[in-house]
N, C-alpha and C positions, 0 to 999 in steps of 0.2 A: 573651554568646554566644548565648543563645536568641533574642534579637532578630535577630542576623545570620542564623541558620538560617531563621527565618521570612521574612526578606527574600529569601533565595536561593530558597526554595520559592515565594514569590509572584512572583518574577521569572522563574522557569523551571518553570511547572506541568507542561508537556509532558514535560520531562526527569524529573520526579518520577513521572509516570504511567508512563513507559516503564520506569523503574527498578523500580517496584512490579510491573509486568507481568512483567519479567524474573525477579524473585525468586519470584513466584507460579508462573511457568512452570517454574522449576528445582526448586521444592520440592513442587509438587503434580502431578507427572508422571502418576501413574496416573489420577486423575480427568480430566485433560486429554486423555489418550490415549483414554479412553472417549468423551469429547465429540467427539474427532476421528473416531472410528469411527462415530459416530451423527450425522454432519453438523452437529454443534453449532457448528463454526467458521463454516460457511456461514450458519447462522441468525444468529449474532452479526454477521456482515458485513451481512446484510440489515437488521438492526435499526440498525446504524451508519449505513448509507446513508440509510434512511428518516428517522432522527432528524436527520441532517444536512440532508436536503431540507426537513424541516418547519421548520428554523430559518432558511431563506433568506427574506429580506424581499421583499415584493412589489415594492417600488421597484427592487430589484436586478434582478429578473426583467424589469421594464419597460425597463431599460437594455440588456438582452441583444441585441435586434436591432441596436442601434447599434454593438455591439462584435463583430460577427460576423467581421470580418477578423482582428483579433488573436487571437480564440479559435480560428479555423480554422488560423492560422499556428502557434499553440502546439500544437494537436492534431496537425498534420502533422509538426511538428518532433519531438514526443514519439514518434510512431510510427517515424519514420526513425531517431532516435537510439537508441530501445529496441531496434529490430531490429539496427542496426549493432553495438551493444554486446553483444547476445546472441550474434551471430555471432562477434564477436571473442573472447568468453569461451569459446565452443565450440571455437575454434581453439587456445586456450591450454591447454585441458584435455587430459590424456593420453588416448589411445584406451581405451575401456571403457564400462561402463554409464552413468557420469556424463556422458561426452561425448555418447553417443547420446541421452540424455535432454535435454541442453541443445540439441542439434541439432534434435530433434523439437519442442521448445518454440519455436525460431526458425521452423521450418517452419509450425507452427500459427499463430504470430503473423503471419507474412507472408501466409498463406492467408486469414486473417480480414480482411485489408485490402479495402476496397471496389474 
C-alpha cells in the first residue's frame, strides 16, 4: 500500500499541494488572517509570479513573436468569457451586498479593457 500512495502523490503533485494548502488554511486561520491584513498574500503572489517568470526558458521566449495570433485569441477569449461569466453570476445572485460586489467586479473588469 505505501507504494501505491507514493505513485498517486507522484502522479498528482498539484492535488497534494492544493490539499496541503487547504488543510493549512483551515487549521492556521489566525496567522493567515494577520498575513492578509498586512498584505502578505500580495507579497506571496509577487514571489510566485517572479519565480515562475525566472523559470521560463529563453528559447520559449524566442518563439513568442511567432505565436502572437493564438496568444491574442486566448487573451481576448479569456477576457470575454470571464466578463460574461461574471455578469451571469451577478444576475443569479439575490439582491444584496454580494450581488453589488459581484456587479462592481464586472464593471471594474470591463472598465480595465483597452
